[in-house]
Every structure is written in structure tokens, then in C-alpha cells.
N, C-alpha and C positions, 0 to 999 in steps of 0.2 A: 650502710648507715641508717640505724631505726631513729624514727621521730616518737618522741614522749607523747603521750596522751596530750599533756598539758601544750606542746610544742603545736599537735595538731588542732587544737581551739583556735590557735589565734590565725590558720590557716583558711579557717571558714569566709571569714568577711571577705578575702581574696576570692575564693571559689565563687560567694554570690556578685561580687563585682562584675568579673570577667562571664558569669552565665548572664546577666543581666544586660552587660554589653554586647554578648553572642548573639540575644535572641531580640533585642530591640530594631534593628532591621526586617529580621521577621516579622515581628509586630507591625513595623510601619507597614511593609506590602500587605500586609492581611487586610488591615485596616481601610488600605486605600482600595480594596478591594470587597469592602462591604462585609467581610466577614464577620464571625459573631463578635462583635466589639465588646460586648459584655464580659466577655468568656475571657478576651486576650486583656482585657483593664483588671480585671481579676485577677488576673496571674501574674501580671508587672505587679500589682498592690500587693498580692501576697510575697513576691519576692524581695522588694524592698522592705517590706513588715520584716523578713527573715533577715534581709542582710541587716538591717538595724539591731535586730535583737543578739544577732550572734557579735556583731562591732560591741554592745555594749559588755557581754559575756567575756570576750576576748580583753577588754580594756580591764574589765574586774579582776579575770585573772592574770594580768598582766602586774595590778597593782599587788593583788597578795602574795606574788612572787617575789615581788620587790621588797614588799613589807617582811618578807621572814629570812631573805637574803640580807635583807637590816639587822634583822634580829639576831641571824648566824654571827655574824662579823661584830656586832658589840658583846655577844658572849663569848667569841675569841679573844676580842681585846681584855675583857674583863679576865678569863685565865691569865693571859698573858700578866695581867696586872698585879695575880694575886688572888684574886675571887674575893668571897666573903668577907675572910680575915682581913685584906690589906686595904678594900674601898667597901666597906659594908652597904651601903646605902645607894650605890651606884646604877644598877638594875632596878627598875621600875616601871608600871606599865604605860604612863605618861612620856615615860623617854624615848628617843627615835636615835639611833647610830645618823648622823651627819658626815664627817670624814676622820678621817685619822692622819695628823701631824706627828713628826718628830719635833722634839724640842730641846733644846740645848741649855741648861743651867750653869752660869757661870757664880762665882763665890765673890764676892765683893773683896779687895775693891775692884772696879771694870779698867780693866787697861784695853 
């Protein structure tokens, strides 16, 4: 199973969360022994900042992937409907795909 580069980005927040969780017992133990507190606190602060940064990046990537999938789906439907000739102003930068529904149209009189 190969992981695409975009999929790896979404795994980094989990990596940093696991790393922070794993080192905290060690950090607390060293602080009790009066180890170099400033260095340990700086390490934790840097890891927390890295976690926050990769989390923001992963969320941004997820949003962009969702937008791209939505655009692709809209273009598929646009093609199904006949494209520019059938529905000339359907595709526009301000429009977003929400969902697809099948509609049954009945002719009058309704029975």
C-alpha cells in the first residue's frame, strides 16, 4: 500500500501528538530531578508549536482536496447535462457543488 504525499501531511499531526505524549513522562521526571528546565520547556514549546503548524497545514490541505473533489464532481455533472451548449452559465467561480439529486418530472394532470 503506497501513501500519497498529500496523505502523509495528514499523518504529521498524529506523529507530533504521539511524540508529545511519549516524552511528557520523561520531561516531568527530569524536571523533578532539577535537570535543565529551560531546555526541556523549550523542547516542549517547540513540539507544541510544530504540532499546531502541521495541524493547520493538514486542515488546509483537507479543505483544498475537498474543494478540488467538489469541482471535479460539478464538471462531471456539467458534462452529463450537455455542457456549455445545454446549460451555458452553470459553471461559475462563485458556485459550489453541494449534492446531486435525481428528479422525476411528471406531466399534468397529476394522477
